[in-house]
C-alpha positions in Angstrom: -0.3 -24.4 23.6 -3.7 -25.7 21.4 -2.9 -26.8 18.1 -4.7 -24.8 15.1 -4.6 -21.1 16.5 -2.4 -19.9 14.8 -2.3 -18.3 11.7 -0.7 -19.6 8.6 3.1 -17.7 8.3 4.5 -18.6 4.7 6.5 -16.7 1.9 5.6 -13.4 0.0 6.4 -10.9 -2.1 6.4 -7.9 -2.0 5.9 -5.2 -4.7 7.4 -1.7 -3.9 5.5 1.3 -5.4 8.8 2.0 -7.6 8.6 -1.9 -8.9 11.1 -2.9 -7.0 10.4 -6.5 -5.1 11.4 -8.4 -2.3 10.4 -11.7 -0.5 8.7 -11.6 3.4 7.3 -14.0 5.2 3.7 -13.0 6.2 0.2 -14.5 7.7 -1.3 -12.3 4.5 -2.8 -14.1 1.3 -1.3 -17.1 0.7 1.9 -19.3 -0.2 3.8 -17.2 -3.4 1.1 -14.1 -3.5 2.1 -10.9 -5.0 1.2 -8.2 -2.2 1.5 -4.3 -4.5 1.8 -1.5 -2.3 0.0 1.9 -3.1 2.4 3.8 -0.1 5.8 2.8 0.9 8.5 4.6 2.6 9.5 5.7 -0.8 6.5 7.4 -1.6 4.7 8.2 1.8 5.8 12.1 2.8 5.9 11.0 6.5 9.1 9.4 5.5 10.2 11.4 2.6 9.8 14.4 4.0 6.5 15.4 1.6 8.8 16.2 -1.4 6.8 13.8 -3.4 2.8 13.6 -3.7 0.4 10.8 -3.2 -0.8 9.1 -6.2 -4.5 9.4 -7.1 -5.4 6.1 -8.5 -8.6 5.5 -7.0 -9.9 9.3 -8.8 -11.1 10.1 -5.3 -9.6 13.0 -4.6 -10.2 14.2 -8.1 -13.8 13.0 -7.6 -13.9 15.4 -4.3 -12.5 18.1 -6.3 -14.7 19.0 -8.9 -17.7 18.2 -6.1 -16.7 21.1 -4.6 -14.7 23.5 -6.5 -16.7 26.0 -6.3 -16.6 25.9 -2.8 -13.4 28.1 -3.4 -11.1 25.4 -1.6 
């Protein structure tokens, strides 16, 4: 195999939406960094039967609703 063709594979911490964390190996980021998830199996409707709502962290849903409020959606 050629040298330097594969990305660096290292340990990172993944932080779920409920605050729990776990260690895994990944090519994302750098060694020891924390990946904070906005959507995970505990908050996504596809995995929990649609009972919980997604959080609007960026305000995009609010902006959309305000922009198109007069159209009767």
